[in-house]
Each structure stands twice: as structure tokens, then as C-alpha cells.
C-alpha positions in Angstrom: 51.4 4.2 98.4 52.6 0.9 96.4 53.2 -0.9 99.9 49.4 0.0 100.9 48.4 -1.5 97.5 50.4 -4.7 97.9 48.7 -5.2 101.3 45.3 -4.6 99.7 45.7 -7.0 97.0 47.1 -9.5 99.6 43.6 -9.5 101.8 41.7 -9.3 98.7 43.3 -12.0 97.0 43.6 -10.0 93.8 46.8 -8.8 92.2 48.4 -5.0 92.2 47.4 -4.4 88.8 43.9 -4.9 89.3 43.9 -1.5 91.2 43.9 1.5 89.1 44.4 5.2 90.5 44.7 8.5 89.1 47.7 9.7 90.6 50.6 8.9 92.9 50.4 10.0 96.4 53.5 11.0 98.9 54.5 8.9 101.5 55.0 11.3 104.3 51.7 12.8 104.4 47.7 12.2 104.9 46.4 12.0 101.4 43.2 10.5 99.9 42.6 9.5 96.7 39.9 7.6 94.7 40.7 3.9 93.7 39.0 1.2 91.7 40.1 -2.6 92.1 38.7 -5.0 89.7 36.5 -8.3 90.4 35.9 -7.0 94.0 32.6 -6.4 95.2 32.0 -3.5 97.9 30.9 -6.0 100.6 34.4 -7.6 100.2 36.1 -4.4 100.7 34.0 -3.6 103.9 34.9 -7.1 105.2 38.5 -6.1 105.7 38.1 -2.5 107.0 39.2 -3.6 110.5 42.0 -5.2 109.1 43.6 -2.3 107.1 43.0 0.3 110.0 45.8 -1.7 111.7 47.8 -0.6 109.0 46.9 2.8 109.3 44.8 3.1 106.6 41.1 3.7 105.8 38.7 3.0 103.0 35.5 5.0 102.5 32.8 5.7 99.9 33.0 2.4 98.9 30.8 1.6 95.7 30.3 -0.1 92.4 31.5 1.9 89.3 31.8 0.7 85.5 35.0 2.2 84.7 38.8 1.9 85.7 40.8 4.9 86.5 44.1 6.3 84.6 46.7 8.2 85.6 46.4 11.7 85.1 42.7 11.4 85.3 42.3 14.2 87.9 42.1 17.9 87.6 44.5 18.8 90.6 44.9 18.4 94.4 43.9 20.4 97.3 46.8 20.6 100.0 46.6 21.6 103.6 50.3 22.3 105.0 51.6 23.6 108.4 55.0 24.9 108.1 56.1 24.7 112.1 58.6 26.4 114.0 59.0 30.0 111.6 62.4 31.5 111.2 63.8 34.3 108.9 66.6 33.5 107.0 68.3 37.1 107.3 67.8 37.8 111.2 64.4 40.3 110.3 62.0 38.6 112.9 60.1 41.9 113.7 59.1 41.8 109.9 58.5 38.1 109.5 55.0 38.6 108.9 55.3 41.0 106.3 58.2 38.7 104.6 55.4 35.6 104.9 52.6 38.0 103.4 54.9 38.9 100.6 56.5 35.7 99.7 52.9 34.2 99.2 51.6 36.7 97.3 54.7 37.1 95.3 54.1 33.2 94.0 50.1 33.9 93.6 50.7 36.9 91.2 54.0 35.5 89.4 53.5 31.6 90.0 56.4 29.4 90.4 58.9 27.2 88.0 56.6 24.3 87.4 59.7 21.5 88.5 58.9 18.1 89.2 59.4 17.7 93.0 62.2 16.0 94.6 60.2 13.1 95.7 59.5 11.8 92.2 63.1 10.7 92.1 63.8 9.7 95.3 64.9 12.0 97.8 68.5 11.3 99.4 69.0 7.7 97.5 72.1 6.3 96.0 70.3 5.3 93.0 67.7 7.5 91.7 64.2 6.2 90.1 65.7 8.1 87.1 68.6 6.1 86.5 66.3 3.0 86.6 64.0 4.6 83.9 67.2 5.1 81.7 68.3 1.7 82.1 64.9 0.6 80.8 64.7 2.7 77.9 68.3 1.6 76.9 66.8 -2.2 77.4 69.4 -3.0 80.0 67.1 -5.2 82.3 70.1 -6.6 84.4 71.4 -3.2 85.0 68.1 -1.8 85.8 67.1 -5.0 88.4 70.8 -4.2 90.1 69.8 -0.3 90.3 66.6 -1.2 91.9 68.1 -3.3 94.6 71.3 -1.2 95.4 71.1 -0.3 99.0 71.9 3.0 100.9 74.6 3.2 103.5 72.4 2.2 106.1 72.5 -1.0 108.4 69.0 -1.9 108.5 67.5 -5.2 107.5 66.2 -3.9 103.9 69.7 -2.5 103.0 71.3 -5.6 104.1 69.2 -8.0 102.1 70.4 -5.8 99.4 73.8 -6.1 100.0 73.6 -9.4 100.2 71.8 -9.9 97.1 74.2 -7.7 94.8 77.2 -9.6 96.6 75.8 -13.1 95.8 72.6 -12.8 92.9 70.8 -15.2 95.3 67.3 -14.3 95.1 65.9 -17.0 97.7 68.6 -16.3 100.2 68.0 -12.3 99.9 64.0 -13.2 100.1 64.7 -15.0 103.5 66.2 -11.4 104.6 64.0 -9.1 103.3 60.8 -7.7 105.4 57.5 -8.7 104.8 56.5 -4.7 104.5 58.9 -4.4 101.2 56.4 -5.5 98.9 57.6 -4.6 95.6 61.3 -5.8 96.7 60.1 -9.1 97.3 57.8 -9.4 93.9 60.3 -8.6 92.0 63.0 -11.4 94.3 60.2 -14.1 94.2 60.4 -13.4 89.7 63.9 -13.7 89.8 64.0 -16.9 92.3 62.0 -18.2 89.5 63.3 -17.1 86.2 66.7 -16.4 87.4 69.2 -13.6 86.9 69.6 -13.4 83.1 68.2 -10.7 80.5 64.9 -12.9 80.2 64.8 -13.4 84.0 65.0 -9.8 84.6 62.3 -9.0 81.8 60.1 -11.4 83.8 61.1 -9.8 87.0 59.8 -6.5 86.0 56.4 -8.2 84.9 56.0 -8.6 88.7 55.3 -4.7 88.9 52.2 -3.6 87.4 52.2 -1.5 84.4 51.6 2.2 86.1 54.9 1.1 88.2 57.1 0.0 85.1 56.4 2.8 83.5 56.7 5.1 86.7 60.7 5.0 86.1 60.6 5.7 82.7 58.3 8.7 83.4 60.8 9.7 86.0 63.6 9.8 83.7 61.5 12.1 81.4 60.8 14.4 84.2 64.2 14.6 85.2 65.7 15.5 81.5 62.1 18.5 81.8 64.0 19.8 85.0 66.9 20.3 83.2 65.5 21.7 79.8 63.8 24.2 81.9 66.6 25.3 83.7 68.2 25.8 80.7 65.7 27.6 78.9 65.4 30.3 81.6 69.1 30.8 82.1 69.6 31.5 78.1 65.8 33.3 77.3 64.7 34.6 81.1 61.3 35.2 80.5 61.0 36.6 76.9 58.8 34.4 74.7 61.4 34.1 71.9 61.6 32.5 68.4 61.5 28.8 68.2 59.6 28.4 71.8 56.5 26.2 71.5 53.4 27.7 73.4 49.8 26.2 73.8 47.0 27.9 72.4 44.4 26.7 74.4 43.6 28.2 77.8 42.3 25.3 79.6 45.2 22.9 79.3 46.8 19.5 81.0 49.7 17.5 79.9 48.2 15.6 77.7 47.0 18.2 75.0 47.7 17.2 71.3 50.4 18.7 68.9 47.7 20.5 67.1 47.6 22.4 70.0 51.3 23.6 70.3 52.6 26.2 68.1 56.1 27.6 67.1 56.4 30.8 67.6 57.6 33.0 64.6 59.9 35.9 64.6 57.3 38.0 64.0 55.7 37.1 67.1 58.9 37.4 69.1 58.9 41.3 67.7 55.2 41.7 68.5 55.2 40.3 72.2 52.9 38.0 71.0 52.7 35.8 73.6 53.4 35.4 77.4 55.7 33.2 79.6 53.1 31.4 80.9 51.9 30.0 77.4 55.2 28.4 76.8 55.9 24.8 77.4 58.3 22.3 77.0 58.4 18.8 75.5 58.2 15.9 78.1 60.4 13.1 76.2 58.5 10.7 74.2 57.8 9.3 70.6 55.4 11.9 69.6 56.5 15.1 70.3 57.8 18.3 68.9 61.3 19.9 70.1 61.7 23.5 70.4 63.4 25.1 67.1 66.2 27.4 69.4 68.9 26.5 71.5 66.5 24.6 73.7 66.1 22.2 71.2 69.5 21.8 70.4 70.0 21.2 74.0 67.3 18.3 74.3 69.8 16.6 71.1 72.8 17.0 73.1 71.2 15.3 76.4 70.1 12.5 74.5 73.4 12.1 72.6 75.0 12.4 76.3 72.2 9.4 77.7 72.8 7.1 74.5 69.1 7.5 73.5 70.0 9.1 70.1 68.4 6.3 68.2 65.8 5.5 71.2 62.1 5.5 69.9 60.5 5.7 73.6 59.2 2.4 73.5 60.1 -0.7 75.1 58.3 -3.6 73.5 59.8 -6.3 76.1 57.9 -4.5 78.9 55.2 -3.3 77.1 56.1 0.3 77.7 55.1 3.1 75.3 56.1 6.7 75.9 54.2 9.2 73.8 55.3 12.1 75.7 53.5 15.3 76.1 54.0 19.0 77.0 54.5 21.0 80.2 54.1 24.5 81.2 57.5 25.9 82.3 54.9 28.4 84.8 52.4 27.4 87.0 50.1 29.6 90.0 48.4 27.9 92.9 44.8 28.8 92.9 42.6 29.4 96.0 45.5 30.2 98.2 44.6 31.1 102.0 47.1 31.2 105.1 46.9 31.9 108.7 49.6 32.4 111.5 49.0 30.5 114.3 50.7 30.4 117.8 51.7 26.4 118.2 49.8 24.7 120.1 46.8 27.5 119.7 44.3 27.3 117.3 44.1 31.0 117.5 45.1 33.0 114.5 47.5 35.8 116.1 46.5 39.0 114.6 48.0 41.6 117.3 50.8 43.5 115.8 53.2 42.8 113.3 55.9 41.2 115.2 55.1 37.7 115.7 57.5 34.9 118.0 59.7 32.7 115.7 59.9 30.2 118.4 56.6 29.2 118.6 54.7 30.2 115.5 53.6 28.1 112.4 52.1 28.9 109.1 48.9 27.2 107.9 48.7 27.4 104.0 46.3 25.8 101.8 46.3 25.9 98.1 45.0 24.1 95.1 47.6 22.6 91.9 46.7 21.3 88.9 47.4 17.8 88.4 51.2 16.7 88.2 52.2 19.9 90.1 54.9 19.6 93.4 53.6 21.5 96.5 57.2 20.6 97.5 57.9 22.9 94.6 55.6 25.7 95.3 56.3 25.6 99.0 60.3 26.1 98.3 59.6 29.1 95.7 57.4 30.9 98.7 60.2 29.9 101.6 63.2 30.6 99.2 64.4 27.7 101.0 65.2 23.6 100.2 63.6 21.4 102.2 
């Protein structure tokens, strides 16, 4: 998505931070989303439609609006996903249809653990986005740059350029090696060439990214800790709501509800089973949150100590980053779930009998998820399989 924004910015003569949007989209999908760009007329956008189509992008529904968008300003996302070459992991092909139905109904009724998906951290990478975020929170600007430009174990132009930079810290030479399509890397290198690889130079280099990109790395760290926290919470207490848990008192919630809507469960409420597990929330790290008052709260403090953030105020003034934090439900349910079992290369739904041919069958599944929920996580729970 950021490469797409970089290309659009060049064609329109603006900077990437002139674009605003409500959420980040995956690279490996056909995605649609609303965007707003400042200082650009609808006519100018229409004039570059042919050029952006060459980049496998389309811009449509072009019109003038009064306000920019902000991250999180959406109710949710709709997903249409095809899972091909269906196979059972337990050599039970005769009942594959029943297993699929059972798995989908189970997640519809019981929900899934609301983990942040693996794409938030960078799949299969040496350095994950959360590691960069931790370095930024600790104001280790040079280290954060080096982490960002750490190469993978691949022999391609991008990783050769990164390897050269870590060996030489020669930003100008690295620029000549870095492919044009790596918009973020080139913007960073151009800034490093101008300001140098000093602490101050690296701070300036981070400003070559829009605010949403800078804060994305910090959010990635907070997300990783939340994933670890929910695993610890469920391993420690299971699906019981216990004293010291945090629950949300509002039925219709998003991640950014205020502290006033968060309630600390009392001993009496635990005994009376006043609350259900779907009401339990855990804090996503920031300066304006409260922690559970049980073993999970102690766990958070130990993790902050482990990562050297005991005194962290979750503000990085040099990069104009303020992270208030929020709360996230530990369980979520997909909505409007529908599915069809299909023969591969055939649009007709296969309904004859209960047996389906593993080698040629596909599952088309559609569902809606609230904002900041991950289809990959929901699918993993349905399929009982990492991918």
C-alpha cells in the first residue's frame, strides 16, 4: 500500500503524507478502500487514471470531500476468500464436508481469539516491525534505521543494496543500487545522504515517512505484546472472568473507547459470574491505559521491564509520536458468514452426497469483521492450520 501511495504522490506532485486513509491493506490481496488526498482536484486524479492502471491500480468514485480520514475511522471490513485444494489433516476425506461445516459453525458461535495477524509484523523476515518499534520507543534512532535496512538471506537487488549499506553506511551508493519501486527505502536513504548517519540525521530520516508509517512501527510492538498478553491470560485463567480482569461495559465498542467504559471485575462479580469472556478486554500499551489487577497485570510489568521500558511514557517527542494506548476484546465473532463448497474450475456448488473430492475442491467463504480484526486469524481458527 505504501508503494502505491509513493507512486501516486510522484504522479500528482504531492508527498505521501498528503494522503489519509482509515486502515492499512494487505499486499497479497485485491483490496479496496477509501482515501483522501489533499491539494489535488478530481480532474488531476482522472488525468492519471491510465498511468496508474499500468501499475495494476484503479482509482474510482473520485469526488471532492471536506475532511481527511484517520486510522481506525472505519466500522470493519468485508472479506471474500477462496481456499483451494481442500484436504483434511486427519485422512478423513469422506467427512470433509461435515468437518468444514462444523469448523465454520464453531467459529461463528464461539468466536476466535482476537490476535493481531502475522502480516502486522512482517512474515518470514529476519527483522520484524515490532523490533523497529521497540527501538523507536527507546529512542535508539540509529539502531532503528539499521533494523529497517537489515537484509534478508536472499540474493536479489533489494537485499544486495541493504547488505551494502550495513557494510558501508554509504547512503548515496546504496541509493544507486536500490530499485525504484522501493519507495520507503529510497526516501530514507535520500534523507540519510542529506543529513548523515548520526543520531540527528536518523531522526530526520524517519521524518521522510508520513506520521502513519512512523507510528505503525510503534503500534506493531504494542500489538506483539498484546498477542503475548492474551495467550498468557487464557493460559492462566481460561474462559473464566476473574477478579482483576478488565471488562467493557458498552455493547457497541471499538478499540478506542475511553477508560470510563472499562470496569475492574470485583471478587463478588467473579463469584456471581456477572460477566462473560467476550466482554473481557486487555490493554494495548500506551500512556493512557490501566492494567488488569491480577497476574496478567503483573505480567505486563515484567514484560516492560524485560524490554527496558519501565520508565517509558509511550511518547517519542523527537518523532512527534504519542501513543495513548487502547483496549482490545480478547474474543471476536465474524458476522454475516456464508460459504460454498465448489469444484475447482467450476462455479457450480457441489451438493451431491456428503463426499467431496479433496484434490479439486475449493471453499468460498465470506464474512465481515470489525475494524482491526484479522481475516488470517479467523481463517486459522476455522482451518486449525497455520499458513
